[in-house]
C-alpha positions as CSV (number, residue, x, y, z in Angstrom):
1,M,16.9,12.1,22.8
2,D,19.5,11.7,25.4
3,P,23.0,13.1,24.2
4,K,24.6,9.8,25.3
5,D,22.1,7.8,23.0
6,I,23.0,10.2,20.1
7,A,26.7,9.9,20.7
8,A,26.3,6.0,20.9
9,G,24.5,6.3,17.6
10,R,27.3,8.3,16.0
11,E,29.9,5.8,17.0
12,R,27.9,3.0,15.6
13,W,27.5,4.8,12.4
14,Q,31.3,5.6,12.3
15,Q,32.1,2.1,12.8
16,R,30.0,0.9,9.9
17,Y,31.2,3.7,7.7
18,D,34.7,2.9,8.3
19,K,34.2,-0.6,7.0
20,A,32.2,0.5,3.9
21,P,33.6,1.0,0.4
22,K,33.7,4.7,-0.8
23,R,34.0,6.1,-4.2
24,E,37.1,7.6,-5.6
25,A,36.2,11.2,-5.4
26,D,37.2,14.7,-4.1
27,F,35.0,15.2,-1.1
28,T,35.6,18.8,-0.6
29,T,33.7,22.0,-1.7
30,L,34.5,23.8,-4.8
31,S,36.6,26.1,-2.7
32,G,38.6,23.1,-1.2
33,V,36.9,22.9,2.0
34,E,36.6,19.2,3.5
35,V,33.3,18.1,4.3
36,D,32.3,15.2,6.6
37,P,30.5,12.3,5.3
38,V,27.5,13.0,7.7
39,Y,26.3,15.7,10.0
40,G,24.1,15.4,13.0
41,P,23.7,17.0,16.7
42,Q,26.8,18.3,18.3
43,P,28.3,16.4,21.2
44,G,26.3,16.9,24.3
45,E,23.3,18.5,22.5
46,T,19.7,17.0,23.1
47,Y,17.5,16.6,20.0
48,D,13.9,15.5,20.6
49,G,12.6,12.9,18.4
50,F,16.2,12.1,17.0
51,D,15.4,8.5,17.1
52,R,12.9,9.0,14.1
53,I,15.6,10.7,12.2
54,G,18.7,8.8,13.3
55,W,22.0,8.1,11.2
56,P,22.1,7.0,7.6
57,G,21.8,3.3,7.3
58,E,20.1,2.7,10.5
59,F,16.4,1.9,11.2
60,P,14.1,3.5,10.4
61,F,16.2,4.6,7.3
62,T,14.8,8.2,7.3
63,R,18.4,9.3,6.4
64,G,18.8,6.7,3.7
65,L,19.6,3.0,3.4
66,H,23.4,3.0,3.3
67,T,25.6,4.5,5.7
68,T,27.7,6.0,3.2
69,G,25.0,7.8,1.3
70,N,26.3,8.7,-2.2
71,R,29.9,8.7,-1.1
72,G,29.8,5.1,-1.3
73,R,27.9,4.6,-4.5
74,L,26.0,7.1,-6.7
75,W,22.3,6.5,-7.7
76,T,21.8,4.5,-10.9
77,V,21.6,6.9,-13.7
78,R,18.5,5.4,-15.8
79,Q,17.0,6.7,-19.1
80,F,13.5,5.6,-19.9
81,A,13.4,4.8,-23.4
82,G,11.7,3.0,-26.2
83,F,10.1,3.7,-29.5
84,G,9.5,2.1,-32.9
85,S,11.0,-1.2,-33.4
86,A,13.2,-3.2,-31.0
87,Q,16.2,-2.4,-33.4
88,Q,15.5,1.3,-33.2
89,T,15.4,1.1,-29.3
90,N,18.4,-1.0,-29.1
91,E,20.4,1.9,-30.9
92,R,19.2,4.3,-28.4
93,Y,20.1,2.3,-25.4
94,K,23.7,1.9,-26.8
95,M,23.6,5.7,-26.9
96,I,22.5,6.0,-23.2
97,L,25.1,3.5,-21.9
98,A,27.9,5.1,-24.1
99,G,26.9,8.5,-22.6
100,G,27.2,7.6,-19.0
101,G,23.8,5.7,-18.2
102,G,24.2,2.9,-15.7
103,G,20.9,1.2,-16.2
104,L,18.1,0.7,-19.0
105,S,14.4,1.4,-18.4
106,V,12.0,-0.1,-21.0
107,A,9.1,1.8,-22.4
108,F,6.8,-0.3,-24.1
109,D,4.1,0.8,-26.7
110,M,0.3,0.7,-26.0
111,P,-0.5,-2.7,-27.9
112,T,2.2,-4.4,-25.8
113,L,1.0,-2.6,-22.4
114,M,-2.4,-3.9,-23.3
115,G,-1.1,-7.5,-23.9
116,R,-1.8,-7.5,-27.8
117,D,0.3,-8.2,-30.7
118,S,1.2,-5.7,-33.4
119,D,-1.2,-7.4,-35.9
120,D,-4.2,-7.2,-33.6
121,P,-6.9,-4.8,-35.1
122,R,-7.0,-2.8,-31.9
123,A,-3.2,-2.0,-32.6
124,L,-3.7,-0.2,-35.7
125,G,-2.0,3.2,-35.6
126,E,-0.4,2.4,-32.3
127,V,2.5,0.2,-33.1
128,G,5.8,1.8,-31.8
129,H,4.4,5.2,-30.9
130,C,4.5,5.6,-27.2
131,G,7.3,2.8,-26.8
132,V,8.7,-0.2,-28.4
133,A,6.8,-2.8,-29.9
134,I,7.4,-6.5,-28.3
135,D,5.4,-9.4,-29.8
136,S,7.9,-12.3,-29.0
137,A,11.1,-13.4,-27.4
138,S,12.8,-12.7,-30.7
139,D,11.8,-9.0,-30.4
140,M,13.3,-8.9,-26.9
141,E,16.5,-10.7,-28.3
142,I,16.9,-7.8,-30.7
143,L,16.1,-5.2,-28.2
144,F,19.1,-6.2,-26.2
145,A,21.4,-7.3,-28.8
146,D,25.1,-6.7,-28.0
147,I,23.8,-5.5,-24.4
148,P,25.0,-8.4,-21.9
149,L,22.1,-8.8,-19.9
150,G,24.1,-10.2,-16.9
151,D,26.1,-6.9,-16.8
152,V,23.3,-4.2,-16.8
153,T,20.3,-3.7,-14.6
154,T,17.1,-3.5,-16.6
155,S,13.8,-1.8,-15.5
156,M,10.7,-2.7,-17.4
157,T,7.5,-0.4,-17.0
158,I,4.6,-2.6,-17.7
159,S,2.1,-4.1,-15.4
160,G,-0.9,-6.0,-17.0
161,P,1.2,-8.4,-19.2
162,A,4.3,-8.0,-17.0
163,V,4.7,-11.8,-16.3
164,P,4.7,-12.9,-20.0
165,V,7.0,-9.9,-21.0
166,F,9.3,-10.9,-18.3
167,C,9.4,-14.6,-19.5
168,M,10.5,-13.1,-22.8
169,Y,13.2,-11.3,-21.0
170,L,14.7,-14.7,-19.5
171,V,14.4,-16.3,-22.6
172,A,16.4,-13.5,-24.6
173,A,19.0,-14.0,-21.6
174,E,19.0,-17.7,-22.3
175,R,19.8,-17.0,-25.9
176,Q,22.7,-14.8,-25.0
177,G,24.2,-17.6,-23.0
178,I,23.4,-16.2,-19.7
179,D,22.1,-18.0,-16.7
180,P,18.7,-16.3,-15.6
181,G,19.7,-16.8,-12.1
182,V,22.4,-13.9,-12.3
183,L,19.9,-11.2,-13.7
184,N,19.3,-8.1,-11.9
185,G,16.7,-5.4,-12.4
186,T,13.1,-4.5,-11.7
187,L,9.8,-5.3,-13.1
188,Q,7.0,-3.0,-12.5
189,T,4.0,-5.8,-12.3
190,D,2.0,-3.4,-10.0
191,I,-1.5,-4.1,-11.0
192,F,-3.3,-2.3,-8.2
193,K,-1.9,1.2,-9.6
194,E,-3.6,0.1,-13.0
195,Y,-6.9,-0.1,-11.2
196,I,-6.3,3.1,-9.2
197,A,-4.7,5.3,-12.0
198,Q,-3.3,4.1,-15.2
199,K,-6.1,1.7,-16.3
200,E,-3.9,-0.7,-18.2
201,W,-5.2,-4.1,-17.0
202,L,-6.1,-7.3,-18.6
203,F,-8.0,-9.4,-16.3
204,P,-10.0,-8.9,-13.0
205,P,-7.8,-8.2,-9.8
206,E,-7.8,-11.8,-8.6
207,P,-6.3,-13.5,-11.7
208,H,-3.6,-10.7,-11.8
209,L,-2.7,-11.3,-8.2
210,R,-2.5,-15.2,-9.0
211,L,0.2,-14.2,-11.6
212,I,2.0,-11.9,-9.3
213,G,2.2,-14.5,-6.6
214,D,3.5,-17.0,-9.0
215,L,6.2,-14.6,-10.2
216,M,7.3,-13.8,-6.7
217,E,7.6,-17.4,-5.9
218,H,9.6,-18.1,-9.0
219,C,11.9,-15.2,-8.4
220,A,12.6,-15.9,-4.8
221,E,13.6,-19.5,-5.7
222,H,15.5,-19.0,-9.0
223,I,16.5,-15.3,-9.6
224,P,17.2,-13.9,-6.1
225,A,18.7,-10.7,-7.2
226,Y,15.8,-9.6,-9.5
227,K,13.0,-7.4,-8.1
228,P,9.7,-8.8,-9.4
229,I,7.5,-5.9,-8.3
230,S,8.2,-2.2,-8.6
231,V,5.3,-0.6,-6.5
232,S,4.4,2.6,-8.6
233,G,3.5,5.8,-7.1
234,Y,4.5,7.6,-10.3
235,H,1.5,6.9,-12.2
236,I,-0.9,7.9,-9.3
237,R,0.8,11.3,-9.0
238,E,0.8,11.9,-12.6
239,A,-3.0,11.2,-12.6
240,G,-3.4,14.2,-10.3
241,S,-3.0,13.1,-6.7
242,T,-1.3,15.0,-3.8
243,A,2.1,14.1,-2.5
244,A,0.5,12.4,0.5
245,Q,-2.0,10.5,-1.6
246,E,0.9,9.4,-3.7
247,L,2.8,8.2,-0.7
248,A,-0.1,6.4,1.0
249,F,-1.8,4.8,-1.9
250,T,1.7,3.5,-3.2
251,L,2.8,2.1,0.2
252,A,-0.8,0.6,0.9
253,D,-0.3,-1.3,-2.4
254,G,3.1,-2.5,-1.2
255,F,1.7,-3.7,2.0
256,A,-1.0,-5.6,0.0
257,Y,1.9,-7.3,-1.9
258,V,3.6,-8.2,1.4
259,E,0.2,-9.8,2.5
260,L,0.2,-11.7,-0.8
261,G,3.6,-13.0,-0.4
262,L,2.6,-14.1,3.2
263,S,-0.5,-15.9,2.0
264,R,1.7,-17.9,-0.3
265,G,3.7,-19.0,2.8
266,L,6.7,-17.1,1.7
267,D,9.3,-15.9,4.3
268,V,8.8,-12.0,4.5
269,D,12.6,-11.7,5.2
270,V,13.2,-13.6,1.7
271,F,10.6,-12.1,-0.6
272,A,10.5,-8.4,0.8
273,P,14.0,-7.5,-0.5
274,G,12.3,-8.2,-4.1
275,L,9.9,-5.5,-3.7
276,S,10.9,-2.0,-4.9
277,F,9.2,1.2,-5.4
278,F,8.7,3.9,-8.2
279,F,8.0,7.4,-7.2
280,D,7.3,10.7,-8.9
281,A,9.6,13.7,-8.3
282,H,7.4,16.7,-8.7
283,I,8.1,20.4,-8.7
284,D,7.6,21.2,-5.0
285,F,11.3,20.9,-4.1
286,F,11.2,20.2,-0.3
287,E,7.7,18.4,-0.2
288,E,9.2,15.9,-2.6
289,I,12.5,15.4,-0.4
290,A,10.1,15.2,2.7
291,K,8.0,12.4,1.0
292,F,10.9,10.3,0.1
293,R,12.1,10.5,3.5
294,A,8.7,9.7,5.2
295,A,8.3,6.7,2.7
296,R,11.5,5.1,3.9
297,R,10.4,5.5,7.5
298,I,6.9,4.3,7.2
299,W,7.9,1.2,5.2
300,A,10.6,0.0,7.7
301,M,8.3,0.6,10.7
302,W,5.3,-1.4,9.1
303,L,7.7,-4.2,7.7
304,R,9.1,-4.6,11.1
305,D,6.2,-4.0,13.4
306,V,3.2,-5.3,11.4
307,Y,4.7,-7.9,9.0
308,G,7.4,-9.2,11.2
309,A,10.6,-8.6,9.0
310,K,13.6,-9.1,11.1
311,T,16.3,-8.2,8.5
312,E,17.4,-4.7,7.4
313,K,17.1,-5.7,3.9
314,A,13.9,-6.7,4.2
315,Q,12.9,-3.4,5.9
316,W,14.5,-1.2,3.3
317,L,12.4,0.7,0.9
318,R,14.4,0.8,-2.3
319,F,13.0,3.2,-4.9
320,H,13.5,4.5,-8.4
321,T,12.4,8.1,-9.3
322,Q,11.1,9.7,-12.6
323,T,11.0,13.4,-12.8
324,A,7.2,14.6,-13.2
325,G,6.0,14.5,-16.7
326,V,2.9,16.1,-15.7
327,S,5.0,19.3,-14.8
328,L,6.3,19.7,-18.3
329,T,4.5,22.3,-20.4
330,A,4.2,22.7,-24.1
331,Q,4.5,26.5,-23.6
332,Q,8.1,27.6,-23.3
333,P,9.3,24.1,-23.5
334,D,12.9,25.0,-22.7
335,N,11.8,25.8,-19.4
336,N,11.2,22.1,-18.7
337,I,15.1,21.5,-18.6
338,V,15.1,23.7,-15.6
339,R,11.9,21.9,-14.0
340,T,13.6,18.6,-14.5
341,A,16.9,19.6,-13.1
342,I,15.2,20.8,-9.8
343,E,13.0,17.6,-9.5
344,A,16.2,15.6,-10.1
345,L,17.9,17.4,-7.4
346,A,15.1,16.6,-5.0
347,A,15.1,12.9,-5.8
348,V,18.9,12.9,-5.2
349,L,18.6,14.8,-1.9
350,G,15.7,12.4,-0.8
351,G,17.9,9.5,-1.3
352,T,16.8,7.8,-4.6
353,N,18.5,4.9,-5.6
354,S,18.1,5.2,-9.2
355,L,16.7,8.1,-11.4
356,H,15.3,9.0,-14.7
357,T,15.2,12.5,-16.0
358,N,12.6,13.6,-18.5
359,A,13.4,15.2,-21.7
360,L,12.1,18.7,-22.5
361,D,10.0,17.6,-25.5
362,E,8.1,14.7,-23.8
363,V,5.2,16.8,-23.3
364,L,5.0,16.7,-27.2
365,A,6.3,13.4,-28.2
366,L,8.9,10.7,-27.4
367,P,12.3,12.3,-26.6
368,S,14.4,13.2,-29.5
369,E,18.1,12.1,-29.2
370,R,19.2,15.7,-28.4
371,A,16.6,16.0,-25.8
372,A,17.5,12.6,-24.3
373,Q,21.2,13.7,-24.2
374,I,20.3,16.8,-22.3
375,A,18.2,14.9,-19.8
376,L,20.9,12.3,-19.2
377,R,23.6,15.1,-18.8
378,T,21.3,16.8,-16.1
379,Q,21.9,13.8,-13.9
380,L,25.6,13.8,-14.6
381,V,26.1,17.5,-13.8
382,I,24.3,16.8,-10.5
383,A,26.5,13.9,-9.7
384,E,29.8,15.3,-10.7
385,E,29.6,19.3,-10.1
386,T,27.1,20.1,-7.4
387,G,28.8,18.5,-4.4
388,V,25.4,17.0,-3.2
389,A,26.7,13.5,-3.3
390,N,29.5,14.3,-0.7
391,V,27.4,14.0,2.3
392,A,24.9,11.4,3.5
393,D,21.5,13.1,3.8
394,P,22.7,16.7,3.9
395,L,19.3,18.0,4.7
396,G,18.7,15.7,7.8
397,G,17.9,17.9,10.9
398,S,16.5,20.7,9.1
399,W,13.4,22.1,11.0
400,Y,11.6,22.6,7.7
401,V,12.4,19.2,6.1
402,E,11.7,17.2,9.3
403,Q,8.4,18.9,9.9
404,L,7.3,18.2,6.4
405,T,8.4,14.6,6.7
406,D,6.3,14.2,10.0
407,E,3.3,15.9,8.4
408,L,3.4,13.7,5.3
409,E,3.7,10.6,7.5
410,R,0.9,11.7,9.6
411,Q,-1.4,12.4,6.6
412,A,-0.4,8.7,5.0
413,N,-1.3,7.1,8.3
414,E,-4.6,8.7,8.1
415,I,-5.3,7.3,4.7
416,F,-4.0,3.9,5.7
417,S,-6.7,3.7,8.5
418,T,-9.3,4.7,5.9
419,I,-8.3,2.1,3.5
420,R,-8.2,-0.7,6.1
421,D,-11.5,0.3,7.5
422,M,-13.0,-0.1,3.8
423,G,-12.2,-3.7,3.9
424,T,-13.8,-6.7,5.3
425,D,-11.0,-8.4,7.3
426,G,-8.8,-5.6,8.5
427,T,-6.1,-6.3,5.9
428,M,-4.8,-3.6,3.5
429,T,-5.5,-6.2,0.5
430,S,-9.2,-6.4,1.2
431,G,-9.4,-2.5,1.8
432,I,-7.7,-1.9,-1.6
433,L,-9.9,-4.3,-3.6
434,R,-13.0,-2.6,-1.9
435,G,-11.7,0.9,-2.8
436,I,-11.2,-0.2,-6.4
437,E,-14.5,-1.7,-6.7
438,D,-16.3,1.5,-5.2
439,G,-14.2,3.9,-7.3
440,W,-13.0,5.5,-4.0
441,F,-9.4,5.9,-5.2
442,M,-10.4,7.4,-8.6
443,G,-12.7,9.8,-6.8
444,E,-9.8,10.8,-4.3
445,I,-7.3,11.4,-7.1
446,A,-9.9,13.2,-9.4
447,E,-10.9,15.7,-6.6
448,A,-7.2,16.5,-5.9
449,A,-6.6,17.1,-9.7
450,F,-9.6,19.4,-9.9
451,Q,-8.4,21.4,-6.9
452,Y,-5.0,21.8,-8.6
453,Q,-6.4,22.7,-11.8
454,V,-8.8,25.4,-10.2
455,G,-5.7,26.9,-8.5
456,V,-4.0,27.1,-11.7
457,E,-6.9,28.8,-13.6
458,K,-7.3,31.3,-10.7
459,G,-3.5,32.0,-10.7
460,D,-3.0,30.9,-7.2
461,K,-0.7,28.1,-8.6
462,R,1.8,29.9,-10.7
463,V,3.2,28.1,-13.9
464,V,5.8,30.0,-15.9
465,G,4.9,30.4,-19.4
466,V,1.1,29.3,-18.7
467,N,-0.3,31.7,-16.3
468,V,2.6,33.9,-15.4
469,H,5.6,35.3,-17.5
470,T,3.9,34.1,-20.9
471,G,5.6,36.7,-23.1
472,G,8.2,36.0,-25.8
473,P,8.2,33.5,-28.6
474,D,9.1,29.9,-28.4
475,D,11.9,28.3,-30.5
476,P,10.1,25.6,-32.6
477,L,11.2,22.1,-31.5
478,E,12.1,19.3,-33.8
479,I,10.2,16.3,-32.2
480,L,10.6,12.7,-32.8
481,R,8.1,11.1,-35.1
482,V,7.7,7.3,-35.6
483,S,7.1,6.3,-39.3
484,H,4.0,4.2,-40.0
485,E,6.6,2.0,-41.9
486,V,7.5,0.6,-38.4
487,E,4.1,-0.8,-38.0
488,R,4.0,-2.4,-41.3
489,E,7.5,-4.0,-40.9
490,Q,6.6,-5.2,-37.4
491,V,3.4,-6.9,-38.7
492,R,5.3,-8.4,-41.6
493,V,8.0,-10.0,-39.3
494,L,5.4,-11.1,-37.0
495,A,3.6,-13.0,-39.6
496,D,7.2,-14.6,-41.0
497,R,7.9,-15.8,-37.3
498,K,4.2,-17.3,-36.9
499,G,4.7,-19.0,-40.4
500,S,8.0,-20.3,-39.5
501,R,7.4,-21.9,-36.1
502,D,5.9,-25.3,-35.1
503,E,2.4,-24.3,-34.7
504,A,1.0,-27.5,-33.3
505,E,3.8,-27.4,-30.6
506,V,2.8,-23.7,-29.7
507,Q,-0.8,-24.5,-29.4
508,R,0.1,-27.6,-27.4
509,L,2.2,-25.4,-24.9
510,L,-0.6,-22.7,-24.6
511,G,-2.9,-25.5,-23.6
512,G,-0.6,-26.7,-21.0
513,L,-0.3,-23.2,-19.6
514,V,-4.2,-22.8,-19.5
515,E,-4.5,-26.1,-17.6
516,T,-1.8,-25.0,-15.2
517,A,-3.7,-21.6,-14.8
518,R,-6.9,-23.7,-14.2
519,G,-5.5,-25.4,-11.2
520,E,-3.1,-24.3,-8.5
521,G,0.5,-24.8,-10.1
522,N,2.8,-22.2,-10.9
523,T,2.3,-20.7,-14.1
524,I,5.8,-19.3,-14.9
525,P,7.3,-22.8,-16.0
526,P,4.8,-23.5,-18.6
527,M,4.6,-19.9,-19.7
528,L,8.3,-19.9,-20.4
529,E,8.1,-23.1,-22.5
530,A,5.3,-21.4,-24.7
531,I,7.6,-18.3,-25.1
532,R,10.5,-20.5,-25.9
533,A,8.6,-22.0,-28.7
534,E,7.8,-18.1,-30.0
535,A,4.2,-18.1,-28.6
536,T,3.6,-14.4,-29.0
537,L,2.4,-12.0,-26.2
538,G,-1.1,-11.5,-27.5
539,E,-1.5,-15.4,-27.7
540,V,-0.3,-16.0,-24.1
541,C,-2.6,-12.9,-22.6
542,G,-5.4,-14.2,-25.0
543,A,-5.3,-17.8,-23.8
544,L,-5.4,-16.5,-20.1
545,R,-8.1,-13.9,-20.9
546,D,-10.5,-16.7,-22.4
547,L,-9.8,-18.5,-19.0
548,W,-10.1,-15.7,-16.8
549,G,-12.3,-13.1,-18.5
550,S,-11.6,-9.4,-19.1
551,Y,-12.3,-6.4,-16.6
552,T,-14.7,-3.6,-17.1
553,E,-14.2,-0.7,-14.5
554,P,-17.5,0.1,-12.8
555,P,-19.1,3.3,-14.0
556,Q,-18.8,6.5,-11.5
557,F,-21.3,9.4,-11.5
């Protein structure tokens, strides 16, 4: 790239930086050396391909979305939490916020994730065990009691029943006296990754896409700051994919949701800013940093060049990161603190917008309060003590990092071509649906997971405490155990709520929802009405399941 163009870019960046707000902080090293807010080629220096790296806050956003990087604002410190009853989880949320957390991420139990109530026979033994049990809007109201929803961003990790759960969240906000239109946060909603990796779906793909399209329309019109879809690569990586597969499968899913919005007649510059992403931060430090940088660049280029997005915000790839649960080991569990710190640092250096750090005991159970505090403090130490937040994209221009970024982009583009070729009309959506139907995604992930496991068993992939440095006793952990009394009490309260509501009105409103779903209207307004009347999650999902049917994954041999 011509030195004059590089100099002009630096000048543009400087002008934007001067106008942007900055944190009140000491931007010097531990020894008192002042550091610049950004670094790049020296004046007069030629740098081939610098237009693909650029400056922070400029297309293609390889170096970050914001001119100031973390100098302007730190990433949102989130902790993923949920266990037992809504009351128990509410107490954990208050601890997280008091300890320095800036946002909440809700973990739901398995019956909730599958759209079933706590009194469903299939929920027996599972209520409150891998997350919080939410049966109705009243549970959601308790979950956020004394936490003003207009002042905190909330992420909800749920896909199959995401739309009715979100409606419960809106009703809880209404009951706090908050205008839902001011809410900010993220709903996962990404059903493609369920068919690809996590396997928590309710209906066949097309009805799920109908609900997601309805949600996109509703949020674009009524809740502009809220992000109705968080496209998740996390579960794809946790299932065993490579970094390149996580990158490509996730962005392909994102492109399909863009195609869904366009098919609804929505303006890409209006709805695309409502899409966000959720990535895994695994243990290979530099590969993860490169993955995040490549993701921003690929997304920006496709949104502009393929889907016609004109505004910067529509081209931005905003993403949340969670450290890799699959990297944690039951052996020598204290090592997990180190793994999590390294993975969190990679996410920060890769430019994450928000971050959750796993607890050392999550390989065994839900986090204890002590383990959750250590995980939270890990982020705070990175933010306050390491100096990595003083410079925007401090690794930009590294020969190794830039080469890895280019390589992951190359591999991702190859996978995009394969997916589109599988379809019938050249769209990403068609290719994804065919890949799900044929089991192609599952096969690719299974092969990658198998190859990694072979490497571990042969000792080529070394894991401390598992196949190398295995000596020494482990201190026993006191892990969190959820009492079965939680399930008994949840079922009792649910029965009381059903007994005290206007049953005839609930059934009338559920019937109205089904009629809307049978036609072409937006399902969100009638769903909200049913949930305001205390229709339960299982009843809403059951009514739609009766209409649309359930889904069985095709067998693979």
